C-alpha positions as CSV (number, residue, x, y, z in Angstrom):
1,M,107.7,92.7,79.9
2,V,105.0,93.3,81.9
3,L,102.0,95.9,81.0
4,T,100.0,97.2,83.5
5,D,97.8,100.7,84.3
6,I,98.8,102.6,86.8
7,V,95.0,103.4,88.4
8,M,93.8,99.8,88.8
9,P,91.0,98.3,91.4
10,G,92.8,96.2,94.4
11,L,96.1,96.4,93.0
12,S,98.1,99.2,91.8
13,G,99.7,99.1,88.8
14,P,103.1,100.1,90.5
15,E,102.1,97.3,93.3
16,V,101.8,94.6,90.6
17,A,105.6,95.3,89.1
18,D,106.8,95.3,93.0
19,R,105.6,92.2,93.7
20,I,106.3,90.8,89.9
21,R,108.9,91.9,90.5
22,Q,110.0,88.9,93.7
23,V,109.7,87.1,91.6
24,R,111.3,88.3,88.4
25,P,113.8,91.0,89.0
26,T,114.9,91.6,86.0
27,V,111.7,92.2,84.4
28,P,111.0,95.4,82.6
29,V,108.0,97.4,83.4
30,L,106.2,99.9,80.5
31,M,103.5,101.2,82.7
32,M,99.7,103.3,81.2
33,S,97.4,105.5,82.6
34,A,95.2,108.6,81.5
35,W,96.3,110.7,84.0
36,A,100.4,109.3,83.1
37,G,101.4,113.7,84.9
38,D,99.2,113.6,87.9
39,A,100.0,109.3,89.0
40,V,103.2,109.6,89.6
41,T,103.4,111.8,91.8
42,R,100.1,110.4,93.6
43,F,102.1,106.7,93.1
44,Q,105.5,107.5,94.1
45,L,107.0,106.8,90.6
46,E,110.7,106.5,90.1
47,P,111.2,109.6,87.3
48,S,112.9,106.6,85.0
49,T,109.8,104.6,85.2
50,P,108.8,104.7,82.4
51,V,105.3,106.2,81.4
52,L,102.9,106.1,77.9
53,Q,100.2,108.1,77.9
54,K,96.0,107.3,77.0
55,P,95.0,107.1,74.6
56,F,98.1,105.6,72.2
57,T,98.7,104.5,69.1
58,M,100.0,101.2,68.0
59,Q,102.6,102.9,67.2
60,S,103.0,104.9,70.0
61,L,102.7,101.9,72.3
62,S,105.4,99.9,69.8
63,G,107.9,102.4,70.5
64,A,107.2,103.3,73.7
65,V,107.5,98.7,73.9
66,R,111.3,98.9,72.2
67,T,112.2,101.9,74.6
68,T,111.1,99.3,77.9
69,L,112.9,96.7,76.7
70,D,115.7,98.4,74.9
71,R,116.9,100.3,78.4
72,S,116.5,97.2,80.6
73,P,119.5,95.7,82.1
74,A,120.8,92.5,79.7
75,V,119.6,88.4,81.3
76,P,122.1,86.2,82.0
Protein backbone atom coordinates (compact mmCIF):
# COMPACT_ATOMS: atom_id res chain seq x y z
CA MET A 1 0.00 0.00 0.00
CA VAL A 2 1.07 3.57 -0.71
CA LEU A 3 0.20 6.53 1.51
CA THR A 4 1.08 9.82 -0.15
CA ASP A 5 0.22 13.46 0.23
CA ILE A 6 -1.63 14.91 -2.75
CA VAL A 7 0.36 18.14 -2.87
CA MET A 8 4.15 17.76 -2.86
CA PRO A 9 7.06 19.53 -4.52
CA GLY A 10 8.13 17.97 -7.79
CA LEU A 11 5.66 15.16 -8.43
CA SER A 12 2.17 15.29 -7.01
CA GLY A 13 0.75 12.36 -5.07
CA PRO A 14 -1.41 11.30 -8.03
CA GLU A 15 1.66 11.36 -10.29
CA VAL A 16 3.59 9.22 -7.79
CA ALA A 17 0.66 6.78 -7.63
CA ASP A 18 0.50 6.59 -11.45
CA ARG A 19 4.22 5.79 -11.66
CA ILE A 20 3.99 3.12 -8.97
CA ARG A 21 0.97 1.57 -10.70
CA GLN A 22 2.98 1.24 -13.91
CA VAL A 23 5.06 -1.33 -12.04
CA ARG A 24 2.44 -2.61 -9.53
CA PRO A 25 -1.02 -2.00 -11.05
CA THR A 26 -2.95 -3.41 -8.09
CA VAL A 27 -1.20 -1.49 -5.33
CA PRO A 28 -3.72 0.24 -3.06
CA VAL A 29 -3.25 4.00 -2.73
CA LEU A 30 -4.46 6.28 0.05
CA MET A 31 -4.04 10.02 -0.48
CA MET A 32 -3.84 12.58 2.30
CA SER A 33 -4.20 16.33 2.19
CA ALA A 34 -4.94 19.36 4.28
CA TRP A 35 -6.89 20.62 1.26
CA ALA A 36 -8.91 17.43 0.67
CA GLY A 37 -11.98 18.96 -1.00
CA ASP A 38 -10.11 21.35 -3.27
CA ALA A 39 -7.31 18.87 -4.00
CA VAL A 40 -9.74 16.23 -5.29
CA THR A 41 -11.01 18.72 -7.88
CA ARG A 42 -7.66 20.37 -8.56
CA PHE A 43 -5.84 17.10 -9.23
CA GLN A 44 -8.82 15.45 -10.95
CA LEU A 45 -8.84 12.46 -8.63
CA GLU A 46 -11.32 9.69 -9.28
CA PRO A 47 -14.29 10.07 -6.92
CA SER A 48 -13.46 6.63 -5.49
CA THR A 49 -9.91 7.67 -4.51
CA PRO A 50 -9.65 7.53 -0.73
CA VAL A 51 -8.48 10.84 0.75
CA LEU A 52 -7.59 11.28 4.41
CA GLN A 53 -8.07 14.83 5.70
CA LYS A 54 -5.13 16.29 7.65
CA PRO A 55 -4.63 16.66 10.50
CA PHE A 56 -5.67 13.15 11.43
CA THR A 57 -5.49 10.91 14.47
CA MET A 58 -3.87 7.50 14.61
CA GLN A 59 -7.38 6.06 14.85
CA SER A 60 -8.57 7.78 11.66
CA LEU A 61 -5.33 6.82 9.88
CA SER A 62 -5.64 3.17 10.85
CA GLY A 63 -9.32 3.18 9.82
CA ALA A 64 -8.51 4.73 6.44
CA VAL A 65 -5.70 2.21 5.86
CA ARG A 66 -8.00 -0.70 6.76
CA THR A 67 -10.77 0.60 4.49
CA THR A 68 -8.36 1.16 1.61
CA LEU A 69 -6.93 -2.34 1.91
CA ASP A 70 -10.39 -3.89 2.23
CA ARG A 71 -11.57 -2.16 -0.97
CA SER A 72 -8.54 -3.23 -2.99
CA PRO A 73 -8.80 -6.11 -5.40
CA ALA A 74 -7.23 -9.33 -4.19
CA VAL A 75 -3.68 -9.76 -5.39
CA PRO A 76 -3.00 -13.24 -6.83
